[in-house]
N, C-alpha and C positions, 0 to 999 in steps of 0.2 A: 197325635195331635186331632182334636176335633174342629173342623172348618164350618159345620153346619150354622153355627152362630156368626159366622164373619160375613157370610154371604149377604143376608139381608141388611147388614150395616152398609155395605159397599153399594148395594143397590139403591138404599135411600140416599147415600151420597151423591152418587150418579145423577137420581132424579131431580135433585136439589139444585146441582150446577146446571143442569138442561134448564130447569125453570128459570133460574137467575138470568141465564144467557137470553132465553127467550124474552124476559121482562125487558132486558135491556134493549134488545132489538126492537120491541113495541114501543118502547118509550122513544126510541131514534126515530122510527117512523112517525109517533106523534109529532115529534120536533120537526121533523120536515114537511109534514102535511099541515100542522095547524099553527104551531108556535113560530115558525120562520116561514112561512107559507109565503107573505108579502116580499120577503128578501129574495127566495130563490126563483119566486116568478119574475122577478124585476132582473134578474140574472139570466133567465132564459130568454126574455125577450129582447136583451140586448145582444143575443146571438140570433141574427136575422138576416133577411134577404135585403139588399139594396141594390137599387139600379144604377147603373154607371153609364154616363154617356163616353162613346168612343168616338174620336174625331176620325173623320176618313183622311187617308194619305193623301196629299195634294198630287195632282199630276205631274209629270215631269214636262220639261220643256227642252227641246233639242234641236239641233241644227239640221239643215237640211239632209244630211246624210246619217242621222239617226244619232249623233254624238251628244251625250247628255250636257246641257249648259246649266240646268237648275234641277236639283232633286231634292231628297229628303234625307235627315240623320237623325237617327234616335237621340233624345236629350232628355236628362232625367232631373225633375225638380223634387225638392223636399217641401212638402206641404202641412200646414198644422189647422187645426178647427179654430176658427175666430174666437171661441171661446177661452184659448188660451192667453189673450191678453185682455180679458174683460176687466172694464174701468181701467185702461190704459197701463195695467200691471202686469208683467208676466207671471203666469204660473209656474210651478216647481219644473214641469216637462219644458217650457220655453225658456227658462232660465237655465237648464242644463244645455240646452242647443247651442244659447248665446255664448255660453262658457266654451263648450267643445269647439265651436268654429269661430272664436274670437270677432263676433259680431258686436259694433257699438249699440249699446242699449237704445239711447234716446232715437237715433236717425232709423234704426231696423223697426222700432216699434211705430214710428211716424209712417214708413213706409208700408207696413202692414195694416194700419188703420186706413191709410189712402187707398190701399188695394180693396179692402173691405166695403168702404164707401162707393168706390167705382164701380165694382162687380157686383155688390148685392148678394155675395155668395158667403156660405156659413166656412168655407176653407179659402185659406190664402196660401201664397208661395212664400216661404221663407228662403229659399235658396234655389235660384235659377241656373240651371246647367251644374248640377252638383258635382264635385269631382270623387273619384273613385274613392278616397278616403273619407269623404264625407257620407257617401253611400255605405261603405263598411261601417263606419261608427254608427249609424242608425240601424242598420240590419242586425248587428251584435248586440244592440242593447233593446230590442223591441220591447222587452217586459217592462222596462223603465220609460217607455216613451208611448204611453197611450194616445190615440187619435194622430199621430205622426205617421205619414204616408209617404212613400216614395211614388211618384207618378211618372211613369215614361211617356214621351210625347214625341212627333216628328217635328223637326225644325227645317225651315228653308235652308239650302244650301247653293250657293252661286259658285259653281267649281272653276269659274274663270275669273272671278273678283271683277274689277272695274271693266272689263272689256265689252260685255253687252249691257251694261246698266242702262243706258238710256232707250234701248229697245225692250228690253225684259222688264225693266221695272224692278219693284221689290214688294214683299209682303211686310205687314205691320198689323199690330192687334187693332181689334174691332174697336172702335169708339162709338160715342152716342150718336155722332154724324153719322157713320156707316149704318148703324141700326136704323135709322130713320129712312135713309136711302134705299136699303137692301130690301129685295122681292121678301115676302113673307116665308116662301117655299124654302129658301136657303138657310132658314133657321139659325141664324147667327145669335151668338152669346156675347157679351162682354168677356174679353180673354182669349176669343178665338181669334184667328189670323186671316187676313184679308188682302188681296192684290191691292196696292196704293198706287202704282204707277204702270205705265207701259202695257205689254203683253199680259202681265200678271193680272193688271185692272180690266183690261178690255176681254179678256177671255174668263173671267172669274167662275162664271157659271160652269164651264166646261172643266176647269181645273180644280174646283174645290172638292167635287164629290158630295156623298152625303154620310153624316154621322150615324153610328149605328148605338144601339142601346143593349146593355146586357144586366143580368141577374148575378149577383156574386153574395154568398154566405159569409158573413163578417161578424167578428166578436165584438165585444166592449170596446176594443182598442182600435176598432176599425180596421184590423187585419183580416185578409181573406183565408176564409177555414175551410169551404167547402171544396171539394173535389173537382166539379165540372161548372162551368158557366152555362147559364141559360141566356140564349140570344133573344131578345124581344124583336129587334130590328136589327138586320145586318149592315155592316159598313159597306158602302159602296164607294171604291175609291175613284179618285178624279181621273180624267182622261188626258193623256199626254197631248201636247202641243207642239208641233213641228215648225220650226222657223224656215223661211225662205234663205236665211243668212247661212253662209258657209263660215265653219270655225277659222280654217287656215287663211280665207281670204279677209276675214275679219282682222285677225291678227296681223296680216301683212299691212293694212289699212293703217291700224294702230301703231304699229312700229315707225311708219313713214311719217305719221303726224308727230311723233316724239313728243306726245304731250303739249305741244303748241296749241293754245287757243284756237280752236278752228273745226273744221269738218270734213269729212270724206263720205260721199255716198256712190255706191255702184249698183246698175240697175240691169237685168237681163232683158235682151231684145229678143222677140217681141212680146214675152209673157208680163214683163213690168215686176218681176221677182226681185226683191232688192237683196242682192249678194253681199254687199258690207255696208255698214251703216255706224261710222264710229264719231262721236260728239267728244272733244277733247278741250279741258281735261275732263276726267270722271272721277268717280269714287266708287269704294267697294261696298255693295249692297249688303254684304254678309253683317255689316255694322248695323242695319236696321231690323235684322231679325233677333238680336239680341238686346239688352237695356244699353243703348248708347251713353257714353259719359257726357256730363255738359259740356266739358272742354273739347271732346271729339264734335259734337253737335257745333259748337260755335266756331270752332275751325273750319268745319264745312260751309256753313252760311256766310261767314265772314271773309272767306276765300275771294280776293278779287278776280280771281279766274273764273269764278262762278261754275263749279263741278256740278252742280245741281241742275244747270242751264242745259235743255236738251236743243243742242243747236242743230240737230237734223231737221226738226220740225218747229222749232220754237223761236229761232233766231233768225231776223230779217234782216239783211243786208240791200244797199244798192247793187244791181247786178254789175254796173259797169259796162265795160265795152262787149260784155256776153250778150247784153240787148242788142248790139248793133245788127244780130241777125235776124231779130224781129222787125227792127226798123227796115232793114232791105227789103224783107217779105212784104212788109206794110206798102212799102213804096212801089215795088213792083205790081202788087194788086191793084192799087190804085193808078196806075200808069203813068205817075209822075217821074218815072226814072226806067231805064232799061240796064242790061247786063253790062252794056258798054258805056254807059253815061260818064262824062267827066264834069267837074264843076270848077269853080274859081280855084287858083292855085293855091295850096296849102303854104303858108310862109310862117307857120309857127302859132297860128291863131286867126280868129274872124272877129271882124267888129260888127256889131249889132246895135244900133242904136248909140247910147253913149257908153256902152260896155264892150270889153275886149275879151271875147272866150277863147282860151289857150287851148292849144294841141298838146298831147302828151309828148310830142317832139318838138323841141324849142326852136331847132334850125327848119322845121317843116319838111313837109313829104313831097313838095311840088305837086304837078298833076299827075293824079291818078284816075285810072277808071275805077268802075265799081268793084269788081273783082280784087285789084289790087288794094284798094281803099280797105276793103274788109279784111284782106290778108294781111296788112300792116296796120290795121287798128286807126286809121287817120280820122280824128276827131273831127276837123274842119270839113271833110265830105259829108259827114254825117250832121254836122249843124246845116248845112246848106239843104240836104236831103230832108231832114227834120222840118224846116221851113215850107218846104212843099206840100206837107201833110197837115192834117187837124190833129187835135189830141185825141179825139175818139177812133181814128184809122190806127193809132198805136195800142191803144187800150184794146180793140178788137181783136187785132194781130196776136197780142199777148194772150188774151183770154182764151184763143183757140189752142194753146199749150198747156193751159191750166195754172197759169201766172195768175195771182189775185185770189186764188181761194184755196181752201184746205183740199189736200189730195188723198191722203192716207186714211182717214176715217177711224182710227184706232187710238188716236193721242187727243185726250180733252184739250191739252194744253197747246195743240197744233195751231199756228198763226197762218191767217191767209196772206198775210203780206199786203201790198197796196200797188194797183195799178190805176192811176188817177185819169179820170175822164173830165170832160167839159162840166159836167154836173157837179162832179168831187171838189174841181176848183171853185166853183161856184158856191157851194155850201162853205168852202174853207174861208175863201176871200170875199164873198160877195159877188153877184152877178156884174161882169164887166169890170170887175176890179182886178182882172189878171190880164197879162199879156203874152203875147206869141212868144217871148222870151222862154217860157216854160218848155217849148217845143224843143229847143236846143238842148236843154238839160236831159229831157226825156229820151231825145233820138241817141244819146250816148250812155244810157243806163243810169244817169243820175237824177238830181232833183228829189222829187217826192216818191220815186220808184222803190219799192222793197220787195225782195223776194227771199225765199228759204232755200237751203242747200238742195232738198229732196226736189222741190220744184225745178231749179235748174239741172238736176240730173234728168228729170221727165222731159225737159224742153230738148236737151241733146238727145235723148232716145227717140221723141217723136219726129224730130228732124230727120234721123238716120233712116226712118222708115214711112216716111209721109204720114205720120200719126197714127199708126196700126200698134200702140202702146197702151195698155190700159192705166189707170191710176195705180200708182206702186203698192205692192202688197208685201207684208212682212211675215205673213204665216201661210204654208202651204195649204190650198184648198180654200182659201179666204176669197169669198166674191168681191172683186174691185167696186171702190167706190164708183167710180166712173168707167164705161167698157170704152174700149178703143173706137176711136172715130176718126173719119178721113180730115185732114185739114183743110182749110176754105182758100187753098191757094193752088194754082197751076201746077201741073206736075212738071213742066219745064223749068218754072220757077225754083221748085224745091230740088229739082237735081241740080240746078245752076248753084244754090245756096250750098248744097253738100259739096261740090267741086272748090267753091270758094273756101269753106271749112277745112278742106284738105290742104289747100294752099297754105292757110295760116301755120299748119305742122310742118309742110314740106319746105316752105320758103319764106315763112313769115315770123310772128311773134312767138308761135309754140313749138319752136323746133326741138325744146327739152322734153317734150313727149314723144318724139319720133322713137319708132320700134325697127329693129332688123327683121325684115322680112314681113312685116305687118302693116299696112297702110293705117294712118290716124287721121281723123277728122276732127277739128277741135276750134276753140276760142279761148283767146287770154282776155282776162279783164283786171283793171285796177280801180278799186272802187274808193271814191274820196269818202274819208270819214271826219266828220265835223268834230268828234271827240278825240282824235290821236291820229297814227299814222294810217295810211291807206289800207284798205283789205287787199287781199291777192286773191284772183279767181282764175279758175281754169274750168273748162267743160269740154268733154270730147266723146268720141265713140269709137269703136275698133271690132274687127276690121273695117275700113272705110268702104270696102267693096262688098262686104257681105256683114252687116252689123250684128254684134252678138251682145255687146255689152257698152253700156253707156256710164261716164263716170262726171261727176263735180267735186272739185275741191275748192275750199276757201280757208284762207289762214288771216286772222284777224291782226290788224295792225303791222302787217309784215312787209308790205312794199309792192313791188311789181309782180303782177301775176304770171308773166312769161318766166321770170327767173326764179320764182319761189313755189307757185301753186302748180304750174306744169310739171316739173320735176318729179312732184308727189305722184299725180296721176300718171305720168309715163313709168315711174318704176313700179306702181301698182300694177299697171298693164302688162309689164314683163313678168311679173309673179303670177299673175292671173294665167296667162298663155303657158308660162312653165307649168303650173298646176293642172291646165286642162291636158297638156302632152302627157304627164305623167298617169293622169287618170285614163286616157285614151290607150298609153301602154300596158297598163295594169289590165285592161279589160281585153287586150289581145289573147287569143287560145295559145297556150304553151305547147310548142313542138314536142312530141314523144320520141325520145331518143331510140 
């Protein structure tokens, strides 16, 4: 067979096929480069680098021993472009999400639109704190959800719920007022979180840190496709803040108050560090880090027990008989009484003008000397002592202890209280329009006198060591608002008042605060309340011979201080010394067998 004629034919066929393939390739290149140039250019541009702002993790808040009280927890949101609901109508992507997540159309669209108007951003949050199921639904259907993004962020977490709320405060979303008042260097944006109350607000600059910026390569659906991020500015985490409060001591005070409206404050002597500060009732600040429901919000603000009310520094009460220690020192300083003075016998009350001023003990105390009058809290003795003073004598003595002014410096809502002077009465009633009858009420801690629980704890601490206690501090390393200063009273008079306060607990109205093996000095008080039952007060310090802690307790509308507030303070002191002894034993070196 002759193959010589077949070879040229096959060669021609091969060349023809090659030519056709080359022609097709050329046509395809012409299509890519010329005919569909604009289309592919647009697609290429949509695979681009986008800068993302990365919020800084907020610093932790710990107790004095480093136990975390507030930290951060990762929290994932599902966000969408605002274009998904242009003209108030959901597009196909949003429609799928509404169906998958069973979200109501009308209210969801209204919420998304409100977010867009509030933040001015082109992305809005569809689902906050998405569940695992919701996140999986998005991740598994990425190709059908262009522009949908899962964004993870840190959310504030309060590990002990209501226990520290009124000291720590809480965080909330930045609003227009926050933007207007914040330093420009902090670079807040709507939707960021900011400290709203307490330590969270007072130490915002330290806790906040600085947000970072990074570049990511994303595709047309907004999905990250690059292998590595490029950081334009690193994240600087917020710094931790350590409180002076102790978790076990705070738990002890909270347990003893048992949710009754009132407050307990304990201050270390002589540092002024606050070891426990409980305002009851409280609320869970974790509610404020999410979208709180309308019913929950109304329940809190309409609660007659006022859980938002910071009784530690915001509530003001007449001090009642706790103030008699101030009255005694004012009288001793003026020389109108000495440590052994006696006055007219107490028969259950005292007549002044046409008014009968009652003693808390209807049958009277009889004749008491100065120390016995303080130990037994005889009102009639102090009515007569008050009349030997003028109102400014009392005001000066009270001011030396920090009464009548803000003392902490970190709570914007802190009340100063009220220590009335002659000029104050002139402004209120008019010059010479008030009588010396006000002295009788002021002498026993009633009338227009108002103090806060933290002020009374400070009063007790300063009596204990002749004033060598600075203003109370809630954060370790914080500079006190007012440094320690000597009291303007003679040392012998301060020594006498300390002996008298010990008598209150050893043999007087404060017996419920006695401790086995630990001497306690204190004062009971029952403050009249024009709006209901009397408030029960007690302040004390211990050990009386070498003071290391001062306590003030007030129970609203509870009754007598000696029978209700003193047991709370006494029980807290027992737990305090047990805790101290356990710590001392733990620090002892272990013997090697």
